[in-house]
N, C-alpha and C positions, 0 to 999 in steps of 0.2 A: 281811748286813743289807740291807734294802731300804727305799727311801723310801716314805712314805705317799702315796697318791694322793688326789685330791679325793674320790673315791668312798669310800675308807677313812675320810676325815675326816667324810663325811656319815653313815657307819655309826656312828662314835663319837658324833656329835651326837645321832642318833636314840636310841641305847642310853643315853646320858647323860640325855636327857630322860625316858626310861622307867625311871629310877632304877637302872640297872645300875651295879655297882661297877667301878672301874678294873681290878680283878682279872678280873672276868667279861668286860669288853671286851677285855682283852689275850688271854684264852683264845679268845674268839670270832674275833678277827682274826689270831691266831697271831703276836702281837708281844709284846715285853717290857712288863711293868708300868711300867717307867721311861719307855718310849716313850709310853705312854698319859698318864702324869702330865705329861710334857713337853708333849705335844700339847694337853692340857686347859689348861695355862698359856699356851701360844702363842695359842690361839684364844679366850682369855677376853674377854668383852665388858666394856667399861668405859663409864661415863657421861661427860658433858662435863667433869666435874671430875677425871677419872682414877680415880674409885672403881669398884670391881667391882660389876657388875650381877648380882643373884641371879635364878635361874630359879624356876619354880613349886614346885620341891622345896627351895628355900632353899639351893641350892648355886650356886657361881659359874657363870654362863651361858656356854655354849660355842657358838661360831659356826664352822662348817666353812670357809666362804669366807674369814673373817678369818684362820683358821689357815693356809690355803693362801697367802694374800697375804703374811703375815709370813714364812712359810717361803721363798717366792720372793725376797722382799727380802733375807733373810739369805743366801740362795744367791748372789745378785748381789754382795753385799758381801764374800764370802769370797775368800780368795787373797792374793797379794802386793799390798802397797800401793806405788804409784809413789813414787819418791824425791822429796823436796822440791826445788823449783827446776827441775824438768824438765817 
């Protein structure tokens, strides 16, 4: 298993805007469909109220930079938690 790069995320964003299905995106990038669905959820654009923003194809909008930021934040939060009181 390999981690997606920002370049991979930009390809996903471009293909998603061009109406490619998650199955087609997965085949093109040689990753699992589950990874594509997870990434689309991770990079989903939301408005100020927390609602999902739709793109011109009336699908949830995906932003590669946001996906990368969320991924890096999750990476930082991963691992053992320090004991309380130390």
